[in-house]
C-alpha positions in Angstrom: 104.2 43.9 8.7 104.4 47.6 7.8 107.6 49.0 6.1 110.1 50.8 8.3 109.7 54.6 8.4 111.5 56.4 5.5 113.5 58.6 7.9 114.5 55.8 10.4 118.2 56.3 9.6 118.3 59.7 11.3 119.1 59.2 15.0 117.4 61.4 17.6 116.2 61.0 21.1 112.8 62.6 20.5 109.9 61.0 18.8 106.6 59.1 19.3 106.9 55.3 19.6 104.6 53.1 17.4 104.9 49.6 18.7 108.6 48.7 18.5 109.3 51.3 15.8 109.8 55.1 16.4 109.7 58.0 14.0 112.7 60.3 14.4 112.8 63.9 13.2 115.4 64.7 10.4 118.6 66.3 11.6 117.8 69.6 9.7 114.9 70.2 12.1 117.2 70.8 14.9 115.1 69.0 17.5 116.6 69.0 21.0 116.4 65.7 23.0 113.9 65.5 25.9 114.1 63.5 29.1 111.8 60.5 29.0 110.4 61.4 32.4 109.5 64.9 31.4 105.8 65.7 31.4 104.6 69.2 30.6 104.5 71.9 27.9 107.3 71.9 25.4 110.2 74.2 26.4 111.3 77.2 24.4 113.8 76.7 21.6 117.4 77.0 22.7 120.8 76.5 21.2 124.0 75.3 22.7 126.0 78.4 24.0 128.9 79.5 22.0 132.1 78.1 23.5 134.7 80.6 24.8 137.0 82.0 22.1 135.4 80.1 19.2 136.1 82.8 16.7 139.8 83.3 17.4 141.4 80.9 19.8 144.0 82.5 22.1 147.5 81.7 21.1 150.6 82.0 23.3 151.0 85.6 22.3 147.5 86.4 23.6 148.3 85.1 27.1 151.3 87.3 27.1 149.0 90.2 26.4 146.5 89.2 29.0 148.2 90.9 32.0 149.0 93.8 29.7 145.3 94.2 28.8 144.3 94.5 32.5 146.7 97.3 33.1 146.3 99.5 30.0 143.1 100.5 28.2 142.7 100.1 24.4 140.3 101.8 22.1 137.8 100.1 19.8 135.5 101.7 17.3 131.9 100.4 17.2 129.5 101.3 14.4 125.8 101.8 14.7 123.1 100.8 12.2 123.1 104.3 10.6 126.9 103.9 9.9 127.8 106.4 12.7 130.2 105.2 15.3 131.4 105.5 18.9 134.7 104.7 20.5 135.0 102.8 23.7 138.0 102.6 26.0 138.2 99.1 27.5 140.6 96.4 28.5 142.3 94.2 25.9 140.6 91.0 27.2 137.0 92.4 27.3 134.4 90.0 26.1 131.6 90.7 23.6 129.1 90.3 26.5 130.9 92.9 28.7 131.3 95.3 25.8 127.6 95.0 24.9 126.7 95.9 28.5 129.0 99.0 28.3 127.4 100.1 25.1 123.9 99.6 26.4 124.7 101.8 29.4 126.2 104.4 27.1 122.9 104.6 25.1 120.7 104.3 28.2 119.3 100.9 27.3 119.0 98.7 30.4 117.8 95.6 28.5 121.0 94.1 26.9 119.1 91.1 25.6 117.7 93.1 22.7 121.2 94.2 21.4 124.0 92.3 20.0 127.5 92.8 18.6 128.3 91.7 15.0 131.6 91.4 13.2 132.0 91.8 9.5 135.1 90.1 7.9 135.6 89.3 4.2 132.1 90.6 3.6 130.7 88.0 5.9 128.6 89.2 8.9 128.1 87.0 12.0 127.1 87.6 15.6 129.8 87.5 18.2 129.6 84.9 20.9 129.3 86.2 24.5 132.9 85.1 25.3 134.6 86.2 22.2 137.1 89.1 22.6 136.7 91.9 20.0 140.0 93.6 20.6 141.9 90.3 20.2 140.1 89.7 16.9 141.0 93.2 15.7 144.6 92.8 16.8 145.0 89.5 14.9 143.5 91.1 11.8 146.0 93.9 12.0 149.0 91.5 12.5 147.9 89.3 9.6 147.8 92.4 7.4 151.4 93.2 8.4 151.1 95.6 11.4 153.5 95.1 14.3 153.4 96.2 18.0 155.7 99.1 17.0 152.8 100.5 15.0 150.9 101.2 18.2 148.1 98.6 17.9 146.2 100.1 20.8 145.6 103.2 18.9 145.1 101.5 15.5 142.2 99.5 16.9 140.3 102.7 17.4 140.6 103.7 13.8 138.3 102.8 10.9 139.6 99.4 10.0 136.6 98.3 8.0 138.8 97.0 5.2 139.9 94.3 7.8 137.0 93.9 10.1 134.2 96.0 11.4 132.1 95.7 14.6 128.5 96.8 14.6 126.1 97.1 17.6 122.6 96.4 16.4 119.2 95.8 18.0 117.9 92.2 17.3 114.6 91.8 15.5 114.1 88.6 17.4 115.9 86.8 20.2 119.2 85.4 19.1 118.5 82.1 20.8 116.2 81.2 17.9 119.1 81.2 15.4 120.5 77.8 14.4 124.2 77.1 14.2 125.4 76.9 10.6 125.8 73.2 9.5 125.1 70.8 6.8 122.3 68.5 8.1 122.6 64.8 7.1 119.2 64.7 5.5 120.0 67.7 3.3 123.3 66.2 2.3 121.8 62.8 1.4 119.3 64.6 -0.9 122.1 66.4 -2.8 122.7 63.4 -5.0 123.8 65.5 -8.0 126.0 68.0 -6.1 129.5 68.2 -7.5 130.9 71.5 -6.3 130.5 72.8 -2.8 131.9 76.3 -1.9 132.0 77.3 1.8 134.7 80.0 1.5 135.0 82.9 3.9 132.3 81.6 6.3 134.4 81.9 9.5 134.2 78.1 10.0 136.5 76.6 12.6 135.9 73.1 11.3 134.6 71.3 8.2 131.1 70.0 8.6 131.5 66.2 9.0 128.5 65.5 6.8 130.4 66.8 3.8 131.8 63.2 3.4 128.4 61.9 2.6 128.0 64.0 -0.6 128.5 61.0 -2.8 129.3 62.8 -6.1 131.4 65.7 -4.7 134.2 66.6 -7.0 135.3 70.0 -5.8 135.4 71.4 -2.2 136.3 75.0 -1.6 136.7 76.0 2.0 139.3 78.8 1.7 139.4 81.8 4.1 138.1 80.2 7.3 139.7 79.3 10.7 140.1 75.6 10.3 143.0 74.2 12.3 142.8 70.5 11.6 141.0 68.0 9.3 140.9 65.0 11.5 137.1 65.2 12.2 136.2 66.0 8.6 136.8 62.4 7.3 137.3 63.9 3.8 139.0 60.7 2.6 135.5 59.1 2.6 134.5 61.5 -0.2 135.8 59.0 -2.8 135.2 61.2 -5.9 136.9 64.3 -4.5 139.0 65.8 -7.3 139.9 69.3 -6.1 140.4 70.5 -2.5 141.0 74.2 -1.8 142.0 74.9 1.8 144.0 78.1 1.4 143.9 80.9 4.0 143.2 78.7 7.0 145.2 77.7 10.1 146.3 74.2 9.2 149.6 72.8 10.6 149.3 69.2 9.5 147.4 66.8 7.2 145.8 63.5 8.5 147.3 60.2 7.4 143.9 59.2 5.9 144.7 61.5 3.0 146.9 58.7 1.5 143.7 56.8 0.6 142.5 59.4 -1.9 142.2 57.8 -5.3 140.9 60.7 -7.5 142.4 63.8 -5.8 144.3 65.9 -8.4 144.4 69.5 -7.1 145.3 70.5 -3.5 145.7 74.1 -2.5 147.1 74.6 1.0 148.6 78.1 0.6 148.6 80.6 3.4 148.4 78.2 6.3 150.7 77.5 9.2 152.8 74.6 7.8 156.4 74.6 9.0 157.2 71.2 7.4 156.2 69.8 4.0 153.3 67.4 4.7 154.9 64.1 3.9 151.6 62.4 3.5 151.0 64.4 0.3 153.8 62.5 -1.4 151.7 59.3 -1.1 148.8 60.8 -3.1 150.1 59.6 -6.4 147.2 61.1 -8.4 148.2 64.7 -7.6 148.7 67.0 -10.6 148.7 70.4 -8.9 150.0 71.2 -5.4 150.1 74.7 -3.9 151.9 75.2 -0.6 152.7 78.9 -1.1 153.0 81.3 1.8 153.8 78.9 4.6 157.1 78.6 6.5 158.3 75.3 5.0 162.1 74.9 5.2 162.8 71.8 3.2 161.3 69.7 0.4 161.4 66.0 1.2 163.1 63.5 -1.1 159.8 61.6 -1.3 158.4 64.3 -3.6 159.8 62.3 -6.5 156.9 59.8 -6.0 154.5 62.3 -7.5 155.0 61.2 -11.1 151.8 62.9 -12.3 152.5 66.3 -10.7 152.3 69.1 -13.3 152.3 72.3 -11.2 154.2 72.7 -7.9 153.9 76.1 -6.2 156.1 76.9 -3.2 156.1 80.7 -3.4 156.9 82.6 -0.2 158.4 79.9 2.1 161.8 79.5 3.7 163.3 76.7 1.6 167.0 77.0 1.8 170.1 76.4 -0.4 169.2 73.6 -2.8 166.4 71.5 -4.1 166.4 67.7 -3.6 167.9 65.6 -6.4 164.7 63.5 -6.4 162.9 66.4 -8.2 164.4 65.1 -11.4 161.9 62.2 -11.0 159.0 64.6 -11.5 158.7 63.6 -15.1 155.4 65.4 -15.7 156.3 68.7 -14.0 155.4 71.7 -16.2 155.4 74.6 -13.8 157.7 75.3 -10.7 157.2 78.4 -8.6 159.9 78.8 -6.0 159.9 82.6 -5.7 160.8 84.3 -2.4 162.8 81.5 -0.7 166.5 81.1 0.1 167.4 78.8 -2.8 170.9 79.1 -4.2 171.4 76.0 -6.4 169.2 74.9 -9.2 171.2 71.9 -10.3 168.4 69.5 -9.5 166.4 71.1 -12.4 168.9 70.5 -15.1 167.6 67.0 -16.0 163.9 68.0 -15.9 163.1 67.7 -19.6 159.4 68.5 -19.1 159.7 71.8 -17.2 158.2 74.6 -19.2 157.5 77.5 -16.7 160.2 78.4 -14.0 159.8 81.2 -11.5 162.8 81.8 -9.2 162.2 85.5 -8.3 163.5 87.0 -5.0 165.9 84.3 -4.0 169.5 85.2 -3.0 172.7 84.7 -5.0 171.2 82.2 -7.4 173.6 80.5 -9.8 171.9 80.1 -13.2 174.0 77.7 -15.1 171.6 75.1 -16.4 170.5 73.2 -19.4 166.8 73.0 -20.0 165.2 70.9 -22.7 161.7 72.2 -22.8 161.7 75.5 -20.9 159.2 78.1 -22.3 159.1 80.8 -19.7 161.6 81.8 -17.1 161.6 84.6 -14.5 164.7 85.2 -12.4 164.0 88.6 -10.9 166.1 90.1 -8.1 168.3 87.1 -7.4 171.7 88.9 -7.4 172.8 87.1 -10.5 176.1 88.3 -11.9 176.3 85.9 -14.8 173.9 83.8 -16.8 174.4 80.7 -18.9 171.3 79.0 -20.1 171.6 76.1 -22.6 169.4 73.8 -24.5 166.5 76.2 -24.9 167.1 77.5 -28.4 163.9 76.2 -29.9 161.6 76.5 -26.8 162.3 79.5 -24.6 160.0 82.5 -25.5 160.0 84.6 -22.3 163.0 85.5 -20.1 163.0 88.1 -17.3 166.3 88.9 -15.7 165.4 92.2 -14.2 166.8 93.7 -10.9 170.0 91.6 -10.8 173.7 92.5 -10.9 174.4 91.9 -14.6 177.1 94.2 -16.0 177.7 92.5 -19.3 176.1 89.9 -21.5 178.2 87.1 -23.0 177.9 87.3 -26.8 177.3 83.5 -27.0 174.2 83.8 -24.7 171.8 84.6 -27.6 172.8 81.4 -29.5 170.6 79.5 -27.0 167.8 82.0 -27.0 166.9 82.1 -30.7 163.1 81.5 -30.1 162.9 84.3 -27.6 160.0 86.7 -27.9 160.3 88.7 -24.7 163.6 89.7 -23.1 163.6 91.9 -19.9 166.9 93.2 -18.5 165.7 96.1 -16.5 167.4 97.4 -13.4 170.9 96.0 -14.0 174.2 97.6 -14.7 174.5 96.6 -18.4 176.7 99.0 -20.4 176.4 97.5 -23.8 174.4 94.9 -25.8 176.4 92.5 -28.0 175.7 92.6 -31.7 174.8 88.9 -31.6 171.4 90.1 -30.4 170.6 90.3 -34.1 170.1 86.5 -34.1 166.9 86.8 -32.1 164.6 86.9 -35.2 161.5 86.2 -33.1 162.0 88.8 -30.5 159.0 91.1 -30.0 159.7 92.9 -26.8 163.1 94.1 -25.6 163.3 96.0 -22.3 166.7 97.3 -21.0 165.4 100.1 -18.8 167.4 101.6 -15.9 170.8 100.3 -16.9 174.1 102.0 -18.0 173.7 101.7 -21.7 175.7 104.2 -23.8 174.8 102.8 -27.2 172.5 100.5 -29.0 174.1 98.2 -31.6 173.3 98.7 -35.3 172.2 95.0 -35.4 169.0 96.1 -33.8 167.8 96.5 -37.4 168.0 92.7 -37.8 165.3 92.1 -35.3 162.5 91.8 -37.9 159.8 90.9 -35.3 160.6 93.6 -32.7 157.5 95.6 -31.7 158.4 97.1 -28.3 161.8 98.6 -27.3 162.3 100.2 -23.9 165.6 101.8 -23.1 164.6 104.6 -20.7 166.8 105.7 -17.8 170.2 104.9 -19.4 173.1 107.0 -20.7 172.3 107.1 -24.4 173.6 110.1 -26.2 172.2 109.0 -29.6 170.1 106.3 -31.2 171.4 104.4 -34.3 170.0 105.4 -37.6 169.3 101.7 -38.3 166.4 101.9 -35.9 164.4 103.2 -38.8 164.6 99.7 -40.3 162.7 98.2 -37.4 158.9 97.7 -37.3 158.5 99.0 -33.8 155.1 99.9 -32.4 156.4 101.6 -29.3 159.8 103.1 -28.4 160.7 104.5 -25.0 164.0 106.4 -24.8 163.0 108.7 -22.0 165.5 109.9 -19.3 168.7 109.7 -21.4 171.0 112.4 -22.7 169.8 112.4 -26.3 170.4 115.7 -28.2 168.9 114.6 -31.4 166.8 111.9 -33.1 168.4 110.2 -36.1 167.2 110.9 -39.7 166.3 107.8 -41.7 169.3 106.3 -43.6 169.8 107.8 -47.0 168.5 104.7 -48.8 165.1 104.8 -47.1 163.9 108.4 -47.1 160.8 109.0 -49.1 160.8 112.3 -50.9 157.9 114.3 -52.3 158.4 112.9 -55.9 158.7 109.3 -54.7 162.5 109.1 -54.7 164.8 108.3 -51.8 167.1 111.0 -50.7 170.1 111.6 -48.3 169.4 112.0 -44.6 171.0 115.4 -44.4 168.4 117.9 -43.2 170.2 120.7 -45.1 170.0 118.7 -48.3 166.4 118.2 -47.8 165.9 121.9 -47.6 167.7 122.7 -50.8 165.7 124.4 -53.6 164.5 122.1 -56.4 166.7 123.8 -59.1 169.8 123.6 -57.0 169.1 120.0 -56.1 168.6 119.1 -59.8 171.9 120.8 -60.6 173.7 118.8 -58.0 172.3 115.5 -59.3 173.2 116.3 -62.9 176.8 117.0 -62.0 176.7 120.8 -62.6 178.9 123.1 -60.7 177.2 125.5 -58.4 178.9 128.3 -56.5 178.3 129.6 -53.1 179.0 132.9 -51.5 182.5 132.9 -49.9 180.9 133.5 -46.5 178.5 130.5 -46.8 179.2 127.1 -45.2 180.4 124.3 -47.5 177.5 122.4 -49.1 176.7 119.0 -47.8 177.3 115.9 -49.9 174.9 115.7 -52.8 171.8 113.7 -52.1 171.6 110.3 -53.6 168.5 109.7 -55.7 167.4 106.1 -56.0 164.3 104.2 -56.8 162.8 101.0 -55.4 162.8 98.5 -58.3 160.3 96.3 -56.5 157.6 99.0 -56.7 157.9 100.0 -60.3 160.2 102.9 -59.6 158.4 104.2 -56.5 160.0 103.9 -53.1 158.4 103.2 -49.7 158.7 104.8 -46.3 161.2 103.3 -43.9 159.4 100.6 -41.8 159.5 102.6 -38.5 157.7 105.6 -40.0 154.6 103.5 -40.8 154.5 101.3 -37.7 155.5 103.4 -34.7 152.4 104.4 -32.6 154.0 105.4 -29.3 157.2 107.4 -28.9 158.5 108.5 -25.5 161.5 110.9 -25.6 160.8 112.9 -22.4 163.6 114.0 -20.0 166.3 114.4 -22.6 168.2 117.3 -24.3 166.3 117.6 -27.5 166.1 121.0 -29.3 163.5 122.4 -31.7 164.9 120.6 -34.8 163.9 117.2 -33.3 160.6 117.7 -35.2 162.4 117.4 -38.6 163.1 113.6 -38.4 159.9 113.1 -36.4 157.8 114.5 -39.3 158.4 111.2 -41.1 156.1 109.3 -38.8 152.7 108.7 -40.3 150.9 106.5 -37.7 152.0 108.1 -34.4 149.3 108.2 -31.7 151.3 109.0 -28.6 154.2 111.5 -28.5 156.0 112.5 -25.3 158.6 115.2 -25.6 158.2 116.6 -22.0 161.2 118.1 -20.2 163.5 118.9 -23.1 164.9 122.1 -24.6 162.1 122.8 -27.1 161.4 126.6 -27.5 159.3 126.5 -30.7 157.4 123.9 -32.7 158.1 124.5 -36.4 155.0 125.1 -38.5 153.7 121.9 -40.1 156.2 119.7 -38.3 153.9 118.0 -35.8 154.1 114.3 -36.8 151.0 112.5 -37.9 148.6 115.3 -36.7 145.5 113.5 -37.9 146.3 110.3 -35.8 147.7 111.8 -32.6 145.7 111.0 -29.5 148.1 112.1 -26.8 150.7 114.9 -26.9 153.0 115.7 -24.0 155.1 118.9 -24.2 155.3 119.9 -20.6 158.5 121.2 -19.0 159.9 122.9 -22.1 160.4 126.5 -23.1 157.5 127.0 -25.4 156.1 130.6 -25.7 153.3 129.9 -28.1 151.4 127.1 -29.9 151.1 127.0 -33.7 147.5 127.8 -34.2 147.3 126.2 -37.7 148.7 122.9 -36.5 146.6 122.8 -33.4 143.4 122.7 -35.5 144.7 119.7 -37.5 144.9 117.6 -34.3 141.3 116.5 -34.8 141.6 113.2 -32.8 143.6 114.6 -29.9 142.2 113.7 -26.5 145.1 114.5 -24.1 147.3 117.6 -24.3 149.9 118.5 -21.7 151.7 121.9 -22.1 152.4 122.6 -18.4 155.6 124.1 -17.2 156.3 126.3 -20.3 156.2 130.1 -21.0 152.8 130.4 -22.6 151.1 133.7 -22.3 148.0 132.9 -24.3 146.2 129.9 -25.7 145.1 129.7 -29.3 141.3 129.8 -29.9 141.7 126.8 -32.2 142.0 124.6 -29.1 138.2 124.9 -28.8 137.8 123.2 -32.2 139.4 119.9 -31.0 136.1 118.1 -30.2 137.7 115.0 -28.7 139.9 116.9 -26.2 139.3 115.5 -22.8 142.5 116.5 -20.8 144.2 119.8 -21.1 147.0 120.8 -18.8 148.5 124.3 -19.2 149.4 124.9 -15.6 152.6 126.6 -14.5 152.8 129.0 -17.4 152.6 132.8 -17.8 149.0 133.0 -18.9 147.4 136.4 -18.7 144.1 135.1 -17.5 142.7 132.8 -14.9 142.4 129.3 -16.4 140.3 128.2 -13.4 137.6 130.6 -14.5 137.4 129.2 -18.0 133.8 130.2 -19.0 134.7 133.9 -18.7 138.5 134.5 -18.7 139.6 132.2 -21.6 139.8 133.8 -25.0 137.5 131.4 -27.0 
């Protein structure tokens, strides 16, 4: 007896019988069944007609618009193959078939079978079914993007919305009936014995091909960005080795009970769907390690979530979870990251006993009370939660990042920093803080401190104790001065813009490096004394001054650094600072005197101050400067000799001054890319630079 045909497992109603056996065509051939009584030539290839509204099923709101669509015309933009377009006034419920007929009449083409409407969404182009409604599709895209009926959707649909979806009217190269519906044929799937990762994202699918379950070694399935409403007919639980399931950006409202049989599933992404309740069945998948339910409308977390002992990442960003978290969350002994941003959570007590939690995101909740003890917390972000007080404990050796921006903090408890001694980044922007306690000096590992847009009127001298501090941002405050101890920091960037500074401090007297290698007083007048007079002062000789002269400043102190064989070193800040922002203050010309101590400066912003003249030879670090901003001052000229020394300068802003001419030396800066000298009093047309400029 002969062996059974190799393809006997594929069921079909067409074939040629051989005895009691019949050969059946593989599913991928798309053979249509024939009647057994049919005798005659083979029929033309056909496909099953597209069901009505397969692309975007009508919801309740669509029926409400149905009568409206019959009364009022809307506008839709249709593109041609050459990217030109036409607009059509039609009813809201017009179908693709009716719209195609209108377009054919408009271009005087009586045969509508040769033309077809296509829609492009998410860079995927597909033909519209005859009963699909283009205006409904466009309206849904606009609503998903955030538009409302108050934005006049009827008019918006006639605009160029290609960034959302685009309709194109094209002539078909061949009859559309020869196209096959996209699917995964069984014979193809059974031959994919090594397939582990299947991605079908953004394919406009309304269901998962049922044959996916037969991919025996499938580990990862990515079906994001489709129109899937349920998973009942997918039988995904039969894919026994499935490890990662990505279903974000679909229309799911529930999860089938069969999901509880998964034995290897670790990662599930269900963000941006239509869940109003937390899918309880997920709490029975004990192998879960990462669960993302962000951007749904979930109102409550079930107590059963404590069963997920292996869960490491739980993402619930952008839901409607209210008031508090379930006490059972303390049973999530493996949880490392919790994202509960943009909810309505007030109480975080359930998190106090979570000794494994490392990353906590609580941004955009309302009136959060942060009075917790965390044993392993590494990063915490509590932005815009209306916090008025903060008390974090037990994180002294673990917490490295803390963001408390955009809250209602007015003061900081001095004892706060005792529990933050490992902190590397502290952000306190957009609060009402008036002072920083001196205990901040205990943060020996702090690298970034940002206290922008507050009410600071001073910076404590203990800032000098922050040995690791690299970035300090105190812009938009009420600072009238900076402490001289800031020179002892090793900052790389300092932003003190938009304050009321009238000067920049000189280095303390024990750290100024003089020309002969000694350290001298910070008095600028003492620094300007003649060498002979300075020597007389240091030797204790009496010197007399004219009666009309001002009293001499205190004699400068000469000292040597014993650790460098009698030679001193520059203060740390002068060697490390690379970016200095002092714009929008009240700084005069003599600000350049202390700034001249900087040797590594690359970016200097002194815009919108009271500078009328740049002293010769006082531009700091001219050989290293890359960007120089001096706009919005009162400059009447530029020092030609100093300009030529800016050999690495690429950006120069001098707009909004009183310049009448520009030095020819600007033409010698070979790296200059951006030059802004607008809003000055130049005697020539800067727009006609090849002829009117003087170089």
